[in-house]
N, C-alpha and C positions, 0 to 999 in steps of 0.2 A: 504494500500500500504506500502510495506517495504521501508526501507531507501535506499537500493540498487536500487530499481525501481525508486524512486524519484530522486536519483543522476543521473541515466542514462537519465531520461527525462530532467533534468537540463542541462546535457552536450549536449543534442540534440538542446537546445535552443541557440540562438545567431546568429551572422552574418554568412551568407553563401557566403560572398565575397571571391574571390580567394586569395590564400595565399600571393601573391606578393602585393596585395592591402592592406591587413592587416598589412604588414611589415612596411609600412610608415603611420604614424599617419595623416599627412596632406592629403595623397591620400585616406585613409580610411574615413576621415571626409568628403571629397568632394564626395566620393562614396555614403556615407549615405545621404548627401544632395540631390544628384541626384536621388537616389531611393525614397526618401521622396517626391520630386517634381513630379516624374513620377506617384507614387501612389496617390498623391493628385489630379493630373489631372484626373486620371482614376476614383477616387471616386467622384470628382466633376461632371464629366460627368454622372456617375451613378445616383447621386442625381438629376441632371437635367432631366434624363430619367424617374424618378419617376413621374414627372409632364407631360413630353413630351412623345411621342411614343418611345419605346425602352425597352430593357431588363434591367431596372434600377437595380434591386437587384443583378442580375448576374454580372453586371459591377462593382457594389460596392464591391462584394466579390472578384472579380478579382483584384481590387485595394488593397484590404486588403491582398490578397495573395502576391502581389508585395511588400507591406510593410513587410510582414512576412519573406521575404528573408533576411531582414536586422535587424529588430527590434523585441526584445523579447516580448514586449507588444502586438504587432500584432500577433505574433505566438500564444500567450496565447488566445487572442480573437478568432483567427481562429480555434483553437482546440475546444474552448467552442462552437463556432457556428456549427462546424461539428458534435459535440456530440448532440447538440439540434436538428439539422436537422435529424440526424439518429433516434433520439427518436421520433420525429414527424412522420417520414416516417413509423416507426414500429407501432405507434399508429394508423395511417391512414389505415394501412393494416389489422388491427384487424377486424375480421368479424362483431363484434357487432357495432363498430364505422362505418364501411362501410354501414351496414344495416340502422343505424340511419341517416347517411348522405343521403342515397338514399330516405328514407322516407321524410326527410326535403326538399330535392330537388323536389320530386314529389308534396309535399304540396305547395311549393313556385310556381311551374309551374301552379298548379291548381288555386291558388289565382290570379296570373298574368292573366291567361286565363279568370277568372271570371271578373276581372277589365276591361279587353279589351272588353268582351261581354257587360258589363254594359255601357261602353263608346259608343260602336257602336250602342247599342239600343237607347241611349239618343240622340246622335248627328249624327249618320249615318256615312257612309264612304265617305269622301270628299277628292279627290285628290288635292294636292296643286295647280295644274294648272287649276283646275275647280272652285276654290274659287273666288267669286266676291269681288272686292275691295270696 
């Protein structure tokens, strides 16, 4: 990458706050605190959703995107994450990888079916409401 490209990327980084907010240091600082707290609430909800039902990673990345509207470190992390997700998607669509994944999935289903068959052969099929206490 040339110096001009690097400088243009560096100029793209930074606060996306409206100009009238940037004009006042106190207002800009309170804006940053507000953005940080909103992003923190979203990321915290996403982390909770990793253990509870819900789209945890999607919510975490949404919180990161909120932070990226104001903080350079979040913009850099978000760019890195986007690049890694794009690379993973490209690799996942590779025909060799897709074929390998299909073979592994078929093998996993076959092993699971064999385990279920062994269990049913040994213990039979007993419905929970038919089990004697």
